[in-house]
N, CA, C, O and the ligand as a Tripos MOL2 file, in Angstrom:
@<TRIPOS>MOLECULE
protein
  249   247    63     0     0
PROTEIN
NO_CHARGES

@<TRIPOS>ATOM
      1 N          -0.5540   -3.8980   -2.5060 N.3       1 MET1
      2 CA          0.4610   -2.7750   -2.2090 C.3       1 MET1
      3 C           1.1230   -3.0100   -0.8070 C.2       1 MET1
      4 O           0.5140   -3.1230    0.2570 O.2       1 MET1
      5 N           2.4480   -3.0600   -0.9930 N.am      2 THR2
      6 CA          3.1800   -3.2360    0.3860 C.3       2 THR2
      7 C           3.1320   -1.8750    1.1860 C.2       2 THR2
      8 O           2.6910   -0.8270    0.7140 O.2       2 THR2
      9 N           3.5880   -2.0110    2.3230 N.am      3 ALA3
     10 CA          3.9220   -0.8080    3.2720 C.3       3 ALA3
     11 C           4.9360   -0.0080    2.4210 C.2       3 ALA3
     12 O           4.7440    1.1930    2.2350 O.2       3 ALA3
     13 N           5.8710   -0.5580    1.9680 N.am      4 THR4
     14 CA          7.0210    0.1770    1.4290 C.3       4 THR4
     15 C           6.4250    0.9340    0.0040 C.2       4 THR4
     16 O           6.7600    2.0940   -0.2320 O.2       4 THR4
     17 N           5.6690    0.3100   -0.7670 N.am      5 ASP5
     18 CA          5.0370    1.1010   -1.8680 C.3       5 ASP5
     19 C           4.2400    2.2030   -1.4350 C.2       5 ASP5
     20 O           4.1940    3.2150   -2.1340 O.2       5 ASP5
     21 N           3.5560    2.1190   -0.2750 N.am      6 ARG6
     22 CA          2.6710    3.0160    0.1950 C.3       6 ARG6
     23 C           3.6900    4.3230    0.7120 C.2       6 ARG6
     24 O           3.4280    5.4950    0.4410 O.2       6 ARG6
     25 N           4.7230    3.9530    1.3900 N.am      7 ALA7
     26 CA          5.6180    4.8940    1.8230 C.3       7 ALA7
     27 C           6.2050    5.6450    0.6270 C.2       7 ALA7
     28 O           6.2430    6.8740    0.5610 O.2       7 ALA7
     29 N           6.6810    4.7720   -0.3570 N.am      8 ALA8
     30 CA          7.2580    5.4680   -1.5240 C.3       8 ALA8
     31 C           6.2460    6.3650   -2.2690 C.2       8 ALA8
     32 O           6.6450    7.4060   -2.7920 O.2       8 ALA8
     33 N           5.0020    6.0120   -2.3320 N.am      9 SER9
     34 CA          4.0590    7.0690   -2.8870 C.3       9 SER9
     35 C           3.6590    8.1990   -2.1790 C.2       9 SER9
     36 O           3.2790    9.2510   -2.6930 O.2       9 SER9
     37 N           3.7610    7.9360   -0.8680 N.am     10 ARG10
     38 CA          3.5690    9.1730    0.1280 C.3      10 ARG10
     39 C           4.6640   10.0730   -0.0910 C.2      10 ARG10
     40 O           4.4180   11.2790   -0.0780 O.2      10 ARG10
     41 N           5.8710    9.6590   -0.2950 N.am     11 ALA11
     42 CA          7.1160   10.4430   -0.3020 C.3      11 ALA11
     43 C           7.0290   11.2290   -1.7140 C.2      11 ALA11
     44 O           7.3110   12.4230   -1.8130 O.2      11 ALA11
     45 N           6.6440   10.4920   -2.6990 N.am     12 GLU12
     46 CA          6.2290   11.0280   -4.0060 C.3      12 GLU12
     47 C           5.3700   12.3280   -3.9100 C.2      12 GLU12
     48 O           5.6130   13.4380   -4.3830 O.2      12 GLU12
     49 N           4.3520   11.9220   -3.2110 N.am     13 GLU13
     50 CA          3.0970   12.9440   -3.1160 C.3      13 GLU13
     51 C           3.5670   14.1440   -2.4380 C.2      13 GLU13
     52 O           3.2930   15.2660   -2.8640 O.2      13 GLU13
     53 N           4.3030   13.9290   -1.3430 N.am     14 LEU14
     54 CA          4.9140   15.0940   -0.5750 C.3      14 LEU14
     55 C           5.8490   15.8630   -1.3930 C.2      14 LEU14
     56 O           5.8760   17.0830   -1.2330 O.2      14 LEU14
     57 N           6.6120   15.3150   -2.2420 N.am     15 TYR15
     58 CA          7.7400   15.9450   -3.0360 C.3      15 TYR15
     59 C           6.9110   16.8060   -3.9700 C.2      15 TYR15
     60 O           7.1820   17.9970   -4.1210 O.2      15 TYR15
     61 N           5.9330   16.2340   -4.5780 N.am     16 ARG16
     62 CA          5.0590   17.0940   -5.5300 C.3      16 ARG16
     63 C           4.4290   18.2210   -4.8280 C.2      16 ARG16
     64 O           4.5010   19.3240   -5.3690 O.2      16 ARG16
     65 N           3.8510   18.1100   -3.7540 N.am     17 ILE17
     66 CA          3.2430   19.2200   -2.8720 C.3      17 ILE17
     67 C           4.2040   20.1890   -2.5840 C.2      17 ILE17
     68 O           3.8790   21.3730   -2.6740 O.2      17 ILE17
     69 N           5.3470   19.8720   -2.2490 N.am     18 HIS18
     70 CA          6.6090   20.7430   -1.9510 C.3      18 HIS18
     71 C           6.8550   21.6440   -3.3660 C.2      18 HIS18
     72 O           6.9470   22.8710   -3.4090 O.2      18 HIS18
     73 N           6.9290   20.7860   -4.4160 N.am     19 LEU19
     74 CA          7.2780   21.4870   -5.6360 C.3      19 LEU19
     75 C           6.2190   22.5140   -5.9730 C.2      19 LEU19
     76 O           6.6130   23.6170   -6.3540 O.2      19 LEU19
     77 N           4.8160   22.2640   -5.8710 N.am     20 CYS20
     78 CA          3.7510   23.1390   -6.1890 C.3      20 CYS20
     79 C           3.8690   24.3610   -5.1180 C.2      20 CYS20
     80 O           3.5890   25.5160   -5.4380 O.2      20 CYS20
     81 N           4.2260   24.0640   -4.0640 N.am     21 HIS21
     82 CA          4.5420   25.1110   -3.2650 C.3      21 HIS21
     83 C           5.4050   26.3280   -3.4740 C.2      21 HIS21
     84 O           5.1880   27.5260   -3.2930 O.2      21 HIS21
     85 N           6.6640   25.5190   -3.9990 N.am     22 LEU22
     86 CA          7.7340   26.4640   -4.4240 C.3      22 LEU22
     87 C           7.4430   27.3390   -5.6810 C.2      22 LEU22
     88 O           8.1300   28.3270   -5.9390 O.2      22 LEU22
     89 N           6.3680   26.9240   -6.4710 N.am     23 TYR23
     90 CA          5.9010   27.6710   -7.5870 C.3      23 TYR23
     91 C           5.0580   28.6910   -7.0020 C.2      23 TYR23
     92 O           5.1670   29.8750   -7.3220 O.2      23 TYR23
     93 N           4.1570   28.2380   -6.0900 N.am     24 ALA24
     94 CA          2.9480   29.1650   -5.8350 C.3      24 ALA24
     95 C           3.4480   30.1700   -4.6730 C.2      24 ALA24
     96 O           2.8270   31.2310   -4.6170 O.2      24 ALA24
     97 N           4.4230   29.9880   -3.7970 N.am     25 CYS25
     98 CA          4.6580   30.7950   -2.7370 C.3      25 CYS25
     99 C           5.4330   31.8990   -3.1470 C.2      25 CYS25
    100 O           6.4390   31.6840   -3.8240 O.2      25 CYS25
    101 N           5.0930   33.1350   -2.8150 N.am     26 PRO26
    102 CA          5.9430   34.4740   -3.2910 C.3      26 PRO26
    103 C           7.1920   34.3990   -2.7230 C.2      26 PRO26
    104 O           8.1350   34.7130   -3.4510 O.2      26 PRO26
    105 N           7.4730   33.9840   -1.3470 N.am     27 VAL27
    106 CA          8.6610   33.8380   -0.7150 C.3      27 VAL27
    107 C           9.6550   32.8030   -1.3880 C.2      27 VAL27
    108 O          10.7840   33.1610   -1.7230 O.2      27 VAL27
    109 N           9.2220   31.5680   -1.5660 N.am     28 CYS28
    110 CA         10.0460   30.5700   -2.0240 C.3      28 CYS28
    111 C          10.2490   30.9040   -3.5380 C.2      28 CYS28
    112 O          11.3590   30.5920   -3.9680 O.2      28 CYS28
    113 N           9.4140   31.4630   -4.4000 N.am     29 SER29
    114 CA          9.7000   31.6540   -5.7090 C.3      29 SER29
    115 C          10.8300   32.7410   -5.8620 C.2      29 SER29
    116 O          11.4500   32.8660   -6.9180 O.2      29 SER29
    117 N          11.0620   33.5070   -4.7670 N.am     30 ASN30
    118 CA         12.2540   34.7100   -4.9270 C.3      30 ASN30
    119 C          13.4660   33.9120   -4.2820 C.2      30 ASN30
    120 O          14.4180   34.6010   -3.9160 O.2      30 ASN30
    121 N          13.5300   32.7360   -4.1270 N.am     31 GLY31
    122 CA         14.7530   32.0830   -3.9000 C.3      31 GLY31
    123 C          14.9820   31.8480   -2.2360 C.2      31 GLY31
    124 O          15.8580   31.0900   -1.8200 O.2      31 GLY31
    125 N          14.1120   32.5700   -1.3820 N.am     32 ALA32
    126 CA         14.1650   32.3440    0.0960 C.3      32 ALA32
    127 C          13.2200   31.1400    0.4120 C.2      32 ALA32
    128 O          12.5580   30.4570   -0.3690 O.2      32 ALA32
    129 N          13.3270   31.0740    1.6380 N.am     33 GLU33
    130 CA         12.5180   29.8060    2.2610 C.3      33 GLU33
    131 C          11.6580   30.2350    3.2770 C.2      33 GLU33
    132 O          12.1190   30.8780    4.2200 O.2      33 GLU33
    133 N          10.3420   29.9360    3.2020 N.am     34 CYS34
    134 CA          9.3240   30.2980    4.1060 C.3      34 CYS34
    135 C           9.4050   29.0150    5.2390 C.2      34 CYS34
    136 O          10.1740   28.0560    5.1750 O.2      34 CYS34
    137 N           8.5240   29.2480    6.1430 N.am     35 ARG35
    138 CA          8.4960   28.2990    7.3250 C.3      35 ARG35
    139 C           7.6960   26.9970    6.7940 C.2      35 ARG35
    140 O           7.9030   25.8820    7.2730 O.2      35 ARG35
    141 N           6.9050   27.2040    5.9190 N.am     36 LYS36
    142 CA          5.9730   26.0110    5.2720 C.3      36 LYS36
    143 C           6.8760   25.1510    4.4890 C.2      36 LYS36
    144 O           6.9310   23.9300    4.6390 O.2      36 LYS36
    145 N           7.6760   25.9120    3.5350 N.am     37 SER37
    146 CA          8.6050   25.0570    2.6700 C.3      37 SER37
    147 C           9.6850   24.2660    3.5560 C.2      37 SER37
    148 O          10.1690   23.2040    3.1660 O.2      37 SER37
    149 N          10.0060   24.8310    4.7110 N.am     38 VAL38
    150 CA         10.8710   24.0730    5.7370 C.3      38 VAL38
    151 C          10.1890   22.7870    6.1170 C.2      38 VAL38
    152 O          10.7800   21.7080    6.0610 O.2      38 VAL38
    153 N           8.9640   22.9100    6.4950 N.am     39 CYS39
    154 CA          8.1840   21.8140    7.1310 C.3      39 CYS39
    155 C           7.9620   20.7360    6.0550 C.2      39 CYS39
    156 O           8.0060   19.5290    6.2970 O.2      39 CYS39
    157 N           7.7160   21.2850    4.8230 N.am     40 LEU40
    158 CA          7.4960   20.4200    3.5350 C.3      40 LEU40
    159 C           8.7150   19.5960    3.2880 C.2      40 LEU40
    160 O           8.6450   18.3990    3.0100 O.2      40 LEU40
    161 N           9.7780   20.2250    3.3880 N.am     41 ARG41
    162 CA         11.0490   19.7140    2.8840 C.3      41 ARG41
    163 C          11.4110   18.5370    4.0220 C.2      41 ARG41
    164 O          11.8120   17.4090    3.7350 O.2      41 ARG41
    165 N          11.2250   18.9470    5.1140 N.am     42 ARG42
    166 CA         11.4300   17.9060    6.3940 C.3      42 ARG42
    167 C          10.6450   16.6450    6.1280 C.2      42 ARG42
    168 O          11.2080   15.5510    6.1720 O.2      42 ARG42
    169 N           9.2610   16.7790    5.8330 N.am     43 ALA43
    170 CA          8.2910   15.7840    5.5230 C.3      43 ALA43
    171 C           8.6470   14.9250    4.4330 C.2      43 ALA43
    172 O           8.4900   13.7040    4.4200 O.2      43 ALA43
    173 N           9.1370   15.6300    3.5200 N.am     44 VAL44
    174 CA          9.5590   14.7980    2.2370 C.3      44 VAL44
    175 C          10.8370   13.9170    2.5570 C.2      44 VAL44
    176 O          11.0720   12.8520    1.9860 O.2      44 VAL44
    177 N          11.5820   14.4480    3.4700 N.am     45 ARG45
    178 CA         12.9340   13.7040    3.6330 C.3      45 ARG45
    179 C          12.4610   12.5790    4.7120 C.2      45 ARG45
    180 O          12.9140   11.4370    4.6440 O.2      45 ARG45
    181 N          11.5860   12.9410    5.6450 N.am     46 ALA46
    182 CA         11.1710   11.7890    6.5950 C.3      46 ALA46
    183 C          10.5470   10.5800    5.8850 C.2      46 ALA46
    184 O          10.7890    9.4040    6.1590 O.2      46 ALA46
    185 N           9.6730   11.0470    4.8930 N.am     47 ALA47
    186 CA          8.8730    9.9800    4.2480 C.3      47 ALA47
    187 C           9.8350    9.2030    3.2280 C.2      47 ALA47
    188 O           9.5330    8.0350    2.9840 O.2      47 ALA47
    189 N          10.9530    9.7450    2.6210 N.am     48 ARG48
    190 CA         11.8660    9.0560    1.9950 C.3      48 ARG48
    191 C          12.4910    8.0830    2.7670 C.2      48 ARG48
    192 O          12.6440    6.9290    2.3690 O.2      48 ARG48
    193 N          12.9240    8.5600    4.0390 N.am     49 LEU49
    194 CA         13.6920    7.6050    4.8910 C.3      49 LEU49
    195 C          12.8600    6.4400    5.1490 C.2      49 LEU49
    196 O          13.3030    5.3070    4.9610 O.2      49 LEU49
    197 N          11.6390    6.6600    5.5820 N.am     50 VAL50
    198 CA         10.6450    5.4630    5.7240 C.3      50 VAL50
    199 C          10.5110    4.6580    4.6280 C.2      50 VAL50
    200 O          10.3800    3.4520    4.8370 O.2      50 VAL50
    201 N          10.5160    5.0990    3.4090 N.am     51 ALA51
    202 CA         10.3750    4.4070    2.1140 C.3      51 ALA51
    203 C          11.6210    3.5610    1.8860 C.2      51 ALA51
    204 O          11.5410    2.4320    1.4040 O.2      51 ALA51
    205 N          12.7730    4.1240    2.2420 N.am     52 ASP52
    206 CA         13.9590    3.4200    1.8850 C.3      52 ASP52
    207 C          14.4500    2.3460    2.7970 C.2      52 ASP52
    208 O          15.2610    1.4760    2.4790 O.2      52 ASP52
    209 N          13.8070    2.5090    4.1130 N.am     53 GLU53
    210 CA         14.0550    1.5120    5.1580 C.3      53 GLU53
    211 C          13.4110    0.0740    4.5100 C.2      53 GLU53
    212 O          13.9910   -1.0120    4.5190 O.2      53 GLU53
    213 N          12.3560    0.2880    4.0690 N.am     54 GLY54
    214 CA         11.6710   -1.0390    3.5740 C.3      54 GLY54
    215 C          12.1290   -1.6030    2.2630 C.2      54 GLY54
    216 O          11.6220   -2.6060    1.7620 O.2      54 GLY54
    217 N          13.1500   -0.8870    1.7040 N.am     55 ARG55
    218 CA         13.6710   -1.3500    0.5520 C.3      55 ARG55
    219 C          15.2570   -1.4530    0.5380 C.2      55 ARG55
    220 O          15.9140   -0.4470    0.8070 O.2      55 ARG55
    221 N          15.9050   -2.7010    0.2170 N.am     56 PRO56
    222 CA         17.2090   -2.7600    0.1600 C.3      56 PRO56
    223 C          17.8090   -1.9180   -0.9410 C.2      56 PRO56
    224 O          17.4690   -2.1110   -2.1080 O.2      56 PRO56
    225 N          18.7180   -0.9610   -0.6000 N.am     57 ARG57
    226 CA         19.2530   -0.0890   -1.7970 C.3      57 ARG57
    227 C          20.5760   -0.7950   -2.3930 C.2      57 ARG57
    228 O          20.9900   -0.4740   -3.5070 O.2      57 ARG57
    229 N          21.2230   -1.7720   -1.6050 N.am     58 TRP58
    230 CA         22.1560   -2.3900   -2.2460 C.3      58 TRP58
    231 C          22.1540   -3.8960   -2.2470 C.2      58 TRP58
    232 O          21.8490   -4.4710   -1.2020 O.2      58 TRP58
    233 N          22.3950   -4.4340   -3.0830 N.am     59 THR59
    234 CA         22.4430   -6.0010   -3.2320 C.3      59 THR59
    235 C          23.3240   -6.5030   -2.0320 C.2      59 THR59
    236 O          24.3570   -5.9280   -1.6900 O.2      59 THR59
    237 N          22.8900   -7.4810   -1.5030 N.am     60 ARG60
    238 CA         23.6940   -7.9830   -0.3340 C.3      60 ARG60
    239 C          24.4260   -9.0970   -0.9960 C.2      60 ARG60
    240 O          23.9750   -9.8280   -1.8780 O.2      60 ARG60
    241 N          25.8930   -9.1450   -0.3330 N.am     61 PRO61
    242 CA         26.6960  -10.2640   -0.8280 C.3      61 PRO61
    243 C          26.1770  -11.8390   -0.4030 C.2      61 PRO61
    244 O          25.8720  -12.0350    0.7730 O.2      61 PRO61
    245 N          26.1060  -12.7140   -1.1790 N.am     62 THR62
    246 CA         25.5710  -13.9540   -1.0020 C.3      62 THR62
    247 C          26.6550  -14.7170   -0.3520 C.2      62 THR62
    248 O          26.4840  -15.8990   -0.0540 O.2      62 THR62
    249 ZN          6.9960   29.0740    0.7540 Zn       63 ZN63
@<TRIPOS>BOND
     1     1     2 1
     2     2     3 1
     3     3     4 2
     4     3     5 am
     5     5     6 1
     6     6     7 1
     7     7     8 2
     8     7     9 am
     9     9    10 1
    10    10    11 1
    11    11    12 2
    12    11    13 am
    13    13    14 1
    14    14    15 1
    15    15    16 2
    16    15    17 am
    17    17    18 1
    18    18    19 1
    19    19    20 2
    20    19    21 am
    21    21    22 1
    22    22    23 1
    23    23    24 2
    24    23    25 am
    25    25    26 1
    26    26    27 1
    27    27    28 2
    28    27    29 am
    29    29    30 1
    30    30    31 1
    31    31    32 2
    32    31    33 am
    33    33    34 1
    34    34    35 1
    35    35    36 2
    36    35    37 am
    37    37    38 1
    38    38    39 1
    39    39    40 2
    40    39    41 am
    41    41    42 1
    42    42    43 1
    43    43    44 2
    44    43    45 am
    45    45    46 1
    46    46    47 1
    47    47    48 2
    48    47    49 am
    49    49    50 1
    50    50    51 1
    51    51    52 2
    52    51    53 am
    53    53    54 1
    54    54    55 1
    55    55    56 2
    56    55    57 am
    57    57    58 1
    58    58    59 1
    59    59    60 2
    60    59    61 am
    61    61    62 1
    62    62    63 1
    63    63    64 2
    64    63    65 am
    65    65    66 1
    66    66    67 1
    67    67    68 2
    68    67    69 am
    69    69    70 1
    70    70    71 1
    71    71    72 2
    72    71    73 am
    73    73    74 1
    74    74    75 1
    75    75    76 2
    76    75    77 am
    77    77    78 1
    78    78    79 1
    79    79    80 2
    80    79    81 am
    81    81    82 1
    82    82    83 1
    83    83    84 2
    84    83    85 am
    85    85    86 1
    86    86    87 1
    87    87    88 2
    88    87    89 am
    89    89    90 1
    90    90    91 1
    91    91    92 2
    92    91    93 am
    93    93    94 1
    94    94    95 1
    95    95    96 2
    96    95    97 am
    97    97    98 1
    98    98    99 1
    99    99   100 2
   100    99   101 am
   101   101   102 1
   102   102   103 1
   103   103   104 2
   104   103   105 am
   105   105   106 1
   106   106   107 1
   107   107   108 2
   108   107   109 am
   109   109   110 1
   110   110   111 1
   111   111   112 2
   112   111   113 am
   113   113   114 1
   114   114   115 1
   115   115   116 2
   116   115   117 am
   117   117   118 1
   118   118   119 1
   119   119   120 2
   120   119   121 am
   121   121   122 1
   122   122   123 1
   123   123   124 2
   124   123   125 am
   125   125   126 1
   126   126   127 1
   127   127   128 2
   128   127   129 am
   129   129   130 1
   130   130   131 1
   131   131   132 2
   132   131   133 am
   133   133   134 1
   134   134   135 1
   135   135   136 2
   136   135   137 am
   137   137   138 1
   138   138   139 1
   139   139   140 2
   140   139   141 am
   141   141   142 1
   142   142   143 1
   143   143   144 2
   144   143   145 am
   145   145   146 1
   146   146   147 1
   147   147   148 2
   148   147   149 am
   149   149   150 1
   150   150   151 1
   151   151   152 2
   152   151   153 am
   153   153   154 1
   154   154   155 1
   155   155   156 2
   156   155   157 am
   157   157   158 1
   158   158   159 1
   159   159   160 2
   160   159   161 am
   161   161   162 1
   162   162   163 1
   163   163   164 2
   164   163   165 am
   165   165   166 1
   166   166   167 1
   167   167   168 2
   168   167   169 am
   169   169   170 1
   170   170   171 1
   171   171   172 2
   172   171   173 am
   173   173   174 1
   174   174   175 1
   175   175   176 2
   176   175   177 am
   177   177   178 1
   178   178   179 1
   179   179   180 2
   180   179   181 am
   181   181   182 1
   182   182   183 1
   183   183   184 2
   184   183   185 am
   185   185   186 1
   186   186   187 1
   187   187   188 2
   188   187   189 am
   189   189   190 1
   190   190   191 1
   191   191   192 2
   192   191   193 am
   193   193   194 1
   194   194   195 1
   195   195   196 2
   196   195   197 am
   197   197   198 1
   198   198   199 1
   199   199   200 2
   200   199   201 am
   201   201   202 1
   202   202   203 1
   203   203   204 2
   204   203   205 am
   205   205   206 1
   206   206   207 1
   207   207   208 2
   208   207   209 am
   209   209   210 1
   210   210   211 1
   211   211   212 2
   212   211   213 am
   213   213   214 1
   214   214   215 1
   215   215   216 2
   216   215   217 am
   217   217   218 1
   218   218   219 1
   219   219   220 2
   220   219   221 am
   221   221   222 1
   222   222   223 1
   223   223   224 2
   224   223   225 am
   225   225   226 1
   226   226   227 1
   227   227   228 2
   228   227   229 am
   229   229   230 1
   230   230   231 1
   231   231   232 2
   232   231   233 am
   233   233   234 1
   234   234   235 1
   235   235   236 2
   236   235   237 am
   237   237   238 1
   238   238   239 1
   239   239   240 2
   240   239   241 am
   241   241   242 1
   242   242   243 1
   243   243   244 2
   244   243   245 am
   245   245   246 1
   246   246   247 1
   247   247   248 2
@<TRIPOS>SUBSTRUCTURE
     1 MET1         2 RESIDUE 1 A MET
     2 THR2         6 RESIDUE 1 A THR
     3 ALA3        10 RESIDUE 1 A ALA
     4 THR4        14 RESIDUE 1 A THR
     5 ASP5        18 RESIDUE 1 A ASP
     6 ARG6        22 RESIDUE 1 A ARG
     7 ALA7        26 RESIDUE 1 A ALA
     8 ALA8        30 RESIDUE 1 A ALA
     9 SER9        34 RESIDUE 1 A SER
    10 ARG10       38 RESIDUE 1 A ARG
    11 ALA11       42 RESIDUE 1 A ALA
    12 GLU12       46 RESIDUE 1 A GLU
    13 GLU13       50 RESIDUE 1 A GLU
    14 LEU14       54 RESIDUE 1 A LEU
    15 TYR15       58 RESIDUE 1 A TYR
    16 ARG16       62 RESIDUE 1 A ARG
    17 ILE17       66 RESIDUE 1 A ILE
    18 HIS18       70 RESIDUE 1 A HIS
    19 LEU19       74 RESIDUE 1 A LEU
    20 CYS20       78 RESIDUE 1 A CYS
    21 HIS21       82 RESIDUE 1 A HIS
    22 LEU22       86 RESIDUE 1 A LEU
    23 TYR23       90 RESIDUE 1 A TYR
    24 ALA24       94 RESIDUE 1 A ALA
    25 CYS25       98 RESIDUE 1 A CYS
    26 PRO26      102 RESIDUE 1 A PRO
    27 VAL27      106 RESIDUE 1 A VAL
    28 CYS28      110 RESIDUE 1 A CYS
    29 SER29      114 RESIDUE 1 A SER
    30 ASN30      118 RESIDUE 1 A ASN
    31 GLY31      122 RESIDUE 1 A GLY
    32 ALA32      126 RESIDUE 1 A ALA
    33 GLU33      130 RESIDUE 1 A GLU
    34 CYS34      134 RESIDUE 1 A CYS
    35 ARG35      138 RESIDUE 1 A ARG
    36 LYS36      142 RESIDUE 1 A LYS
    37 SER37      146 RESIDUE 1 A SER
    38 VAL38      150 RESIDUE 1 A VAL
    39 CYS39      154 RESIDUE 1 A CYS
    40 LEU40      158 RESIDUE 1 A LEU
    41 ARG41      162 RESIDUE 1 A ARG
    42 ARG42      166 RESIDUE 1 A ARG
    43 ALA43      170 RESIDUE 1 A ALA
    44 VAL44      174 RESIDUE 1 A VAL
    45 ARG45      178 RESIDUE 1 A ARG
    46 ALA46      182 RESIDUE 1 A ALA
    47 ALA47      186 RESIDUE 1 A ALA
    48 ARG48      190 RESIDUE 1 A ARG
    49 LEU49      194 RESIDUE 1 A LEU
    50 VAL50      198 RESIDUE 1 A VAL
    51 ALA51      202 RESIDUE 1 A ALA
    52 ASP52      206 RESIDUE 1 A ASP
    53 GLU53      210 RESIDUE 1 A GLU
    54 GLY54      214 RESIDUE 1 A GLY
    55 ARG55      218 RESIDUE 1 A ARG
    56 PRO56      222 RESIDUE 1 A PRO
    57 ARG57      226 RESIDUE 1 A ARG
    58 TRP58      230 RESIDUE 1 A TRP
    59 THR59      234 RESIDUE 1 A THR
    60 ARG60      238 RESIDUE 1 A ARG
    61 PRO61      242 RESIDUE 1 A PRO
    62 THR62      246 RESIDUE 1 A THR
    63 ZN63       249 GROUP 0 **** ****
């Protein structure tokens, strides 16, 4: 498993945790956003950025 794979699975895991929170949290399920949700969303974004850095998103011209 490469560092990129690990970063990608970490991002996936955080995303799932965030989704679970949205269902479980009374504030978030009301359409509002609690402090924990903001933290989780930032963590997901940061993890995705790390995952994307290790993976070329566009094919480079030869
Ligand atoms: Zn919440």
